[in-house]
C-alpha positions as CSV (number, residue, x, y, z in Angstrom):
1,M,-58.3,-56.0,115.5
2,K,-56.7,-56.7,112.2
3,Q,-56.6,-53.0,111.4
4,F,-55.0,-52.3,114.8
5,N,-52.3,-54.9,114.1
6,I,-51.5,-53.5,110.7
7,N,-51.3,-50.0,112.1
8,F,-49.1,-51.2,115.0
9,Q,-46.8,-53.0,112.6
10,I,-46.5,-49.9,110.5
11,I,-45.7,-47.7,113.5
12,A,-43.2,-50.3,114.8
13,L,-41.5,-50.4,111.3
14,L,-41.4,-46.6,111.1
15,S,-39.9,-46.5,114.6
16,I,-37.2,-48.9,113.6
17,I,-36.4,-46.9,110.5
18,V,-36.2,-43.6,112.5
19,I,-34.0,-45.2,115.2
20,G,-31.9,-46.8,112.5
21,C,-31.5,-43.5,110.6
22,D,-30.5,-41.8,113.8
23,K,-27.9,-44.4,114.5
24,M,-26.6,-44.0,110.9
25,D,-26.1,-40.3,111.3
26,V,-22.5,-41.1,112.5
27,S,-20.8,-44.5,112.4
28,I,-17.5,-46.2,113.1
29,S,-16.4,-49.4,111.6
30,E,-13.3,-51.7,111.4
31,E,-12.5,-53.6,108.3
32,T,-9.6,-55.3,106.5
33,R,-8.7,-53.9,103.1
34,S,-6.3,-55.3,100.5
35,I,-4.0,-52.4,99.5
36,K,-1.1,-52.5,97.1
37,T,2.0,-52.4,99.3
38,Y,5.7,-51.9,98.7
39,P,7.0,-53.5,101.9
40,F,10.2,-52.9,103.9
41,S,12.6,-55.4,105.4
42,D,12.9,-57.0,108.8
43,P,14.8,-54.7,111.3
44,N,18.5,-54.5,111.3
45,P,19.6,-56.6,114.3
46,I,22.2,-53.9,115.3
47,P,20.4,-51.2,117.3
48,M,20.5,-47.6,116.0
49,L,22.8,-46.6,118.8
50,V,25.7,-47.0,116.4
51,K,24.1,-44.5,113.9
52,D,22.0,-42.1,116.1
53,N,22.2,-42.3,119.9
54,R,19.0,-40.3,120.2
55,L,17.0,-43.3,119.0
56,Y,18.2,-46.1,121.2
57,P,16.8,-48.8,121.7
58,Y,15.1,-48.7,118.3
59,H,16.4,-50.7,115.3
60,S,16.4,-49.4,111.7
61,F,14.8,-50.9,108.6
62,D,17.2,-50.9,105.7
63,G,15.6,-52.7,102.8
64,Y,12.8,-51.5,100.5
65,S,10.8,-53.2,97.7
66,H,10.6,-52.0,94.2
67,E,7.7,-54.3,93.5
68,G,4.2,-53.8,94.9
69,K,1.9,-56.6,96.1
70,S,-1.5,-56.8,97.7
71,Q,-1.4,-56.8,101.5
72,E,-4.2,-56.7,104.0
73,W,-4.4,-53.8,106.4
74,K,-6.8,-52.8,109.2
75,V,-8.8,-49.7,108.3
76,L,-11.0,-47.8,110.7
77,K,-13.7,-45.6,109.2
78,L,-15.6,-42.8,110.8
79,E,-18.5,-41.4,108.8
80,N,-21.4,-39.0,109.0
81,P,-23.6,-37.5,106.3
82,F,-20.9,-34.9,105.4
83,I,-17.5,-36.4,105.6
84,E,-15.6,-39.7,105.8
85,V,-12.4,-40.2,107.7
86,T,-10.2,-43.3,107.6
87,V,-7.4,-44.3,110.0
88,L,-4.6,-46.9,109.8
89,P,-3.7,-48.3,113.2
90,E,-1.0,-50.5,111.8
91,V,0.8,-47.5,110.1
92,G,1.5,-45.3,113.1
93,G,-2.1,-44.6,113.8
94,K,-2.2,-42.0,111.0
95,V,-5.3,-40.6,109.5
96,W,-5.2,-42.2,106.0
97,G,-7.4,-39.6,104.4
98,A,-10.6,-37.6,104.6
99,I,-13.3,-37.0,102.0
100,D,-16.0,-34.3,101.6
101,K,-19.0,-36.4,100.6
102,S,-20.8,-33.5,99.0
103,N,-18.3,-33.4,96.1
104,G,-16.1,-36.5,96.6
105,E,-13.0,-34.4,97.0
106,E,-10.2,-35.4,99.4
107,F,-9.5,-32.6,101.9
108,I,-6.8,-34.8,103.4
109,Y,-4.8,-36.4,100.6
110,R,-5.1,-40.2,100.7
111,N,-2.3,-42.2,99.1
112,E,-4.0,-45.4,97.7
113,V,-0.8,-47.4,97.9
114,M,1.5,-48.2,100.9
115,K,4.8,-47.3,99.3
116,F,7.3,-47.3,102.1
117,R,10.5,-45.4,101.5
118,N,13.6,-44.4,103.6
119,I,12.5,-41.1,105.0
120,A,11.6,-41.5,108.7
121,L,13.9,-41.8,111.7
122,R,13.9,-45.5,111.5
123,G,13.6,-45.6,107.7
124,P,10.2,-46.5,106.4
125,W,7.6,-43.9,105.8
126,T,4.5,-43.4,103.6
127,S,3.1,-40.1,102.3
128,G,-0.4,-38.7,102.7
129,G,-2.9,-38.5,105.5
130,I,-2.1,-36.9,108.9
131,E,1.0,-38.2,110.6
132,F,1.3,-37.8,114.4
133,N,4.8,-36.9,115.5
134,F,5.9,-37.0,119.2
135,G,9.3,-37.4,120.7
136,V,12.8,-36.4,119.6
137,I,12.2,-35.2,116.0
138,G,10.1,-36.2,113.0
139,H,9.3,-38.4,111.3
140,T,8.6,-40.3,114.6
141,P,9.9,-43.9,115.1
142,S,6.4,-45.4,115.2
143,T,5.2,-43.8,112.0
144,A,5.3,-47.0,109.9
145,T,4.6,-49.7,112.5
146,P,1.5,-50.7,114.6
147,V,0.3,-48.6,117.6
148,D,-2.3,-49.3,120.2
149,Y,-5.8,-48.3,119.3
150,T,-9.4,-48.6,120.4
151,T,-12.8,-47.3,119.1
152,R,-15.5,-45.7,121.1
153,T,-19.1,-44.4,120.8
154,N,-19.3,-41.4,123.1
155,S,-22.2,-40.3,125.4
156,D,-22.7,-37.2,123.1
157,G,-23.4,-39.4,120.1
158,S,-20.0,-38.8,118.5
159,V,-17.6,-41.6,117.6
160,S,-13.8,-41.8,118.2
161,V,-10.7,-43.7,117.3
162,I,-7.9,-43.4,119.9
163,V,-4.4,-44.3,118.8
164,G,-1.2,-44.1,120.8
165,S,2.1,-45.5,121.8
166,M,5.2,-44.9,124.0
167,D,8.3,-43.2,122.5
168,L,11.0,-45.5,123.7
169,P,14.0,-43.1,123.8
170,S,12.2,-40.5,126.0
171,R,9.7,-42.9,127.7
172,T,7.0,-40.4,127.0
173,H,3.5,-41.5,126.2
174,W,1.2,-40.1,123.5
175,R,-2.5,-40.5,122.7
176,V,-4.5,-39.0,119.9
177,E,-8.3,-39.2,119.8
178,I,-9.8,-38.7,116.3
179,N,-13.4,-37.6,116.9
180,L,-16.3,-37.2,114.5
181,Q,-19.6,-35.7,115.5
182,K,-22.8,-36.6,113.7
183,D,-23.8,-33.0,112.8
184,R,-20.4,-31.5,111.7
185,S,-18.6,-31.3,108.4
186,S,-15.3,-31.3,110.3
187,F,-13.4,-33.7,112.6
188,E,-11.2,-33.1,115.6
189,T,-8.0,-34.6,116.9
190,K,-7.4,-34.4,120.7
191,A,-3.9,-35.0,121.8
192,L,-2.5,-36.1,125.2
193,W,1.2,-36.3,125.8
194,Y,2.9,-36.9,129.1
195,N,6.4,-37.4,130.5
196,P,6.3,-39.8,133.4
197,T,10.1,-39.7,133.9
198,A,12.1,-37.7,136.4
199,H,14.2,-36.1,133.6
200,T,13.6,-33.3,131.1
201,Q,12.9,-35.0,127.7
202,P,13.0,-33.7,124.1
203,Y,9.8,-31.8,123.2
204,Y,8.9,-32.2,119.5
205,N,5.3,-32.3,118.2
206,W,4.0,-31.7,114.7
207,M,0.9,-32.9,113.1
208,T,1.8,-33.5,109.5
209,A,-1.1,-33.3,107.1
210,A,-1.1,-33.7,103.3
211,A,-3.1,-32.1,100.5
212,F,-2.9,-32.3,96.7
213,A,-0.2,-30.2,95.0
214,R,-1.9,-28.5,92.1
215,D,-1.1,-25.4,90.0
216,D,-4.3,-23.6,91.1
217,L,-3.5,-24.0,94.8
218,E,-3.2,-20.9,97.0
219,V,-2.0,-21.8,100.5
220,V,-3.4,-19.6,103.3
221,F,-0.9,-19.1,106.1
222,P,-1.6,-15.7,107.8
223,G,1.6,-13.9,108.6
224,N,4.3,-11.6,107.2
225,Q,7.5,-13.7,107.7
226,Y,8.7,-17.2,107.7
227,L,11.4,-19.0,109.6
228,K,13.9,-21.4,108.2
229,H,14.8,-24.5,110.3
230,S,17.7,-22.5,111.8
231,G,15.3,-19.7,113.0
232,E,16.5,-17.3,110.3
233,V,13.7,-15.0,109.3
234,K,12.6,-14.3,105.7
235,S,9.7,-12.3,104.1
236,W,6.3,-13.9,103.6
237,P,4.2,-14.3,101.4
238,V,6.1,-12.0,98.9
239,D,9.8,-12.7,98.9
240,N,12.7,-10.3,98.1
241,K,12.3,-11.0,94.4
242,G,8.6,-10.1,94.3
243,R,7.3,-13.7,94.1
244,D,4.1,-14.4,96.0
245,L,5.0,-17.7,97.6
246,S,1.5,-18.5,98.8
247,F,0.7,-19.6,95.2
248,Y,2.0,-23.1,94.6
249,D,2.9,-22.4,91.0
250,N,5.2,-19.5,92.0
251,N,7.6,-21.9,93.8
252,R,9.2,-23.1,90.6
253,F,12.7,-22.3,91.7
254,E,15.5,-24.0,93.7
255,G,14.8,-27.2,95.7
256,H,12.4,-28.5,98.4
257,K,11.0,-25.8,100.7
258,S,10.0,-25.3,104.3
259,Y,8.1,-22.2,105.3
260,H,7.4,-21.9,109.1
261,V,5.0,-18.9,108.8
262,V,4.9,-16.4,111.7
263,G,3.9,-12.8,112.4
264,E,0.1,-12.8,112.8
265,Q,-2.1,-14.1,115.6
266,K,-4.5,-16.2,113.7
267,D,-5.8,-19.7,114.7
268,F,-6.2,-21.1,111.2
269,F,-4.3,-22.1,108.0
270,G,-4.9,-24.2,104.9
271,G,-5.3,-23.9,101.2
272,Y,-7.8,-23.3,98.3
273,Y,-7.9,-24.7,94.8
274,H,-9.3,-21.7,92.8
275,D,-10.2,-23.6,89.6
276,A,-11.8,-26.5,91.4
277,E,-13.4,-24.2,94.0
278,Y,-12.7,-26.3,97.1
279,G,-10.1,-26.3,99.8
280,F,-8.9,-27.6,103.2
281,G,-8.1,-26.1,106.5
282,H,-6.9,-26.5,110.1
283,W,-7.9,-24.6,113.2
284,A,-6.5,-24.6,116.7
285,P,-6.0,-21.8,119.3
286,Y,-2.8,-19.9,118.4
287,E,-1.6,-20.1,122.0
288,E,-1.8,-23.9,121.8
289,M,-0.5,-24.4,118.3
290,P,1.6,-21.5,117.1
291,G,3.5,-23.6,114.6
292,Q,2.2,-23.3,111.0
293,K,4.5,-24.9,108.5
294,L,4.2,-25.5,104.7
295,W,6.4,-28.1,103.1
296,L,6.8,-28.4,99.3
297,W,8.7,-30.9,97.2
298,A,10.7,-29.1,94.5
299,L,8.6,-28.3,91.5
300,S,11.2,-29.9,89.2
301,R,12.5,-33.4,88.5
302,Q,14.2,-33.3,91.9
303,G,10.7,-33.4,93.5
304,G,9.2,-35.4,90.8
305,I,11.5,-38.3,91.6
306,W,9.8,-38.5,95.1
307,E,6.4,-38.5,93.5
308,D,7.4,-41.6,91.7
309,L,9.0,-43.1,94.8
310,L,6.1,-42.5,97.1
311,T,3.0,-43.2,95.1
312,D,1.8,-44.8,91.9
313,T,-1.1,-42.7,90.5
314,D,-2.1,-40.2,93.2
315,G,0.2,-37.4,92.2
316,Q,2.3,-34.9,94.1
317,Y,1.3,-33.5,97.5
318,I,2.1,-30.7,99.9
319,E,2.2,-30.8,103.7
320,F,0.5,-28.4,106.0
321,Q,1.8,-29.0,109.4
322,A,0.7,-27.8,112.8
323,G,3.1,-27.6,115.7
324,R,3.5,-26.8,119.4
325,Q,6.5,-24.6,118.6
326,F,7.2,-22.0,116.0
327,V,9.7,-24.0,114.1
328,Q,11.2,-27.5,113.6
329,F,14.5,-26.1,115.0
330,S,17.8,-27.3,113.7
331,S,20.9,-25.4,115.1
332,S,23.3,-23.6,112.8
333,D,25.7,-20.7,112.8
334,H,22.8,-18.3,112.5
335,V,22.2,-16.5,115.9
336,N,18.5,-15.8,116.7
337,P,16.1,-16.1,119.6
338,I,14.6,-19.4,118.4
339,K,15.6,-22.5,120.5
340,K,14.3,-26.0,121.3
341,A,12.1,-26.5,124.3
342,G,12.3,-29.4,126.8
343,F,9.5,-31.5,128.2
344,E,9.6,-31.0,132.0
345,P,9.6,-34.0,134.3
346,H,6.3,-35.5,135.4
347,S,4.3,-33.1,133.2
348,S,1.7,-33.5,130.6
349,D,0.2,-31.5,127.7
350,S,-3.1,-31.8,125.9
351,W,-4.7,-29.8,123.1
352,S,-7.3,-30.2,120.3
353,E,-7.3,-29.3,116.6
354,T,-10.1,-29.1,113.9
355,W,-9.6,-30.3,110.3
356,F,-12.2,-29.3,107.7
357,P,-13.0,-29.0,104.0
358,L,-14.0,-25.8,102.1
359,K,-16.3,-25.4,99.2
360,G,-17.1,-22.3,97.0
361,T,-15.7,-19.7,99.4
362,G,-13.1,-18.3,96.9
363,G,-10.4,-18.7,99.5
364,M,-10.1,-18.6,103.3
365,D,-9.8,-15.2,105.0
366,E,-11.2,-16.2,108.4
367,A,-11.9,-19.5,110.1
368,S,-12.9,-21.0,113.5
369,S,-13.9,-24.4,114.8
370,L,-17.4,-23.7,113.6
371,G,-16.9,-22.3,110.1
372,A,-14.9,-20.4,107.6
373,M,-15.4,-17.5,105.2
374,G,-13.9,-15.9,102.2
375,V,-14.0,-12.1,102.1
376,K,-13.1,-10.0,99.0
377,K,-13.5,-6.3,98.1
378,E,-13.8,-5.7,94.4
379,G,-14.2,-2.0,93.6
380,D,-16.8,-0.6,96.0
381,V,-18.4,-4.1,96.8
382,I,-17.5,-6.4,99.6
383,R,-18.3,-10.0,98.9
384,V,-18.7,-12.4,101.8
385,K,-19.0,-16.2,101.4
386,V,-19.7,-18.2,104.6
387,H,-19.2,-21.9,105.0
388,S,-20.5,-23.4,108.3
389,F,-19.4,-26.7,109.7
390,K,-22.6,-27.1,111.8
391,E,-26.3,-26.1,111.7
392,K,-26.6,-22.7,113.3
393,K,-28.8,-19.7,113.3
394,G,-27.0,-16.4,113.3
395,E,-26.3,-13.0,111.7
396,V,-23.8,-11.7,109.2
397,E,-22.7,-8.2,110.0
398,V,-20.5,-5.8,108.1
399,F,-19.0,-2.6,109.6
400,S,-17.0,0.3,108.2
401,D,-16.2,3.7,109.6
402,G,-18.3,3.1,112.7
403,R,-21.4,2.3,110.7
404,K,-23.2,-1.0,110.2
405,L,-23.5,-1.6,106.5
406,L,-25.1,-5.0,106.6
407,E,-27.1,-7.1,109.1
408,E,-28.7,-10.2,107.9
409,K,-30.2,-13.2,109.7
410,V,-29.1,-16.5,108.4
411,S,-29.8,-20.2,108.9
412,F,-26.5,-22.0,108.4
413,Y,-26.1,-25.7,107.4
414,P,-22.9,-27.8,106.9
415,M,-21.5,-27.7,103.4
416,V,-24.2,-25.1,102.3
417,L,-22.6,-21.9,101.1
418,K,-24.1,-18.5,102.1
419,D,-23.2,-15.5,99.9
420,F,-23.6,-11.8,100.7
421,S,-22.7,-8.5,99.1
422,V,-22.6,-5.0,100.3
423,S,-21.4,-1.6,98.9
424,V,-18.8,0.5,100.7
425,L,-17.2,3.7,99.3
426,G,-13.5,4.4,99.2
427,K,-10.6,2.6,100.8
428,K,-11.8,2.6,104.4
429,S,-11.1,-0.5,106.5
430,Y,-14.0,-2.8,107.3
431,E,-14.9,-5.7,109.5
432,V,-17.1,-8.8,108.9
433,K,-18.6,-10.6,111.9
434,V,-20.6,-13.9,112.3
435,N,-20.6,-14.1,116.1
436,E,-22.5,-17.4,116.2
437,L,-19.7,-19.1,114.2
438,N,-16.9,-17.2,116.0
439,L,-15.8,-15.5,112.8
440,H,-14.4,-12.0,112.8
441,Y,-12.6,-10.7,109.8
442,R,-10.7,-7.4,109.8
443,S,-9.4,-5.8,106.5
444,D,-6.7,-4.0,108.5
445,R,-4.2,-6.8,108.9
446,Q,-1.8,-4.5,110.8
447,S,-4.0,-4.8,113.9
448,L,-3.2,-8.5,114.0
449,R,0.5,-8.3,113.5
450,L,2.7,-9.7,116.3
451,K,5.5,-7.4,117.5
452,R,7.6,-10.3,118.8
453,P,11.1,-10.1,117.2
454,F,12.3,-13.2,115.4
455,S,15.8,-11.8,114.8
456,T,18.6,-10.9,117.3
457,D,19.3,-7.2,118.0
458,S,22.4,-6.1,116.2
459,E,24.0,-4.8,119.4
460,V,23.5,-8.1,121.1
461,L,24.7,-9.9,118.1
462,A,28.0,-8.0,118.2
463,G,28.6,-9.4,121.6
464,V,28.1,-13.0,120.6
465,P,31.5,-14.8,120.4
């Protein structure tokens, strides 16, 4: 009987451990953290109507502190064995940052201080994380103030933070669910935005994410052109002076830069640090999120001033932004087909996006919601490096000239790199497929080019008064 009791206790203890480990696969928690904060003033009692009639009935905040002090903030943390995501419900509901636990790298830049400065529509704004912009224009009025939030454990075992608010000028309502599954090295944001009014409202949505600005950074924005805020089209990635603008270090000219990249039907964009061998990315169906924007502070003292103003020790950052429209349009004398869209009465929109880290791929040449890969041809050898976000069994296939050059069965695991090489003669085009991860790379980029014009025909232009 004693032996039975001992065995029973051991079995019970093991059961508790197993159940506990299963529950610990993914977790969500709420805590209060003391963060160095440079606060802003109470609101100006005069509504913003006198300065910007688009923003009534909001008030502005006009005073900013030069001295930081400790302040307590609510922090929501979502965590699984692969990544950690933090959210700030009292600062617009923004994602504060995200970390790849395999190497400790931040694939979403987290600013360790709350250094509010006069940048947003109402004034105060902090850099870093992922900012959710809905309404008239960015940076949205709620970006530095508390929003509604709730946390949830879902029936599929995943965990979620849901943040949201109402945009007062338009009376539209927005919600964003930040969702983390237990078996993925990526997280998802699911947006819902609706217009309950009987009037057409302004339609502006951009998800503004931040990453570290470093000299070894190559940004990956598939396309052959970029649009200025006015809709004017320019060459990408190589400009008219032969500079490859996709390399951060090649942007050491002129001032701050906005590149709304267009011209290729791809669902992903992001960046890769070649010296550090890691990167970051975003995926969403192109038909849902065609906007892919890169923002850079000037690589001179003009931008360095803002590094000093916005952070203490975290350094400069870039923004990789995903939008529902091609460009953050601002009208000018330039005539082109790009225009602002309106939010139809009694209508709603919803969409989802995936955010992920990269490691060891050498770049990002293809990505999906399940994985990413770097593909390079050096001489007669094709090198394929596949990074899965989820455990999967599949095949890596390489094709050229109607022949299958490689077919290899693979067991994929999150954050575990798979590396393949195959020889191919000459300069013939080739394709790489990993069907189970929805990855399909084509070396012939012309097949992916969009024929949509982003400039106005000269004959039409001649008739414009």
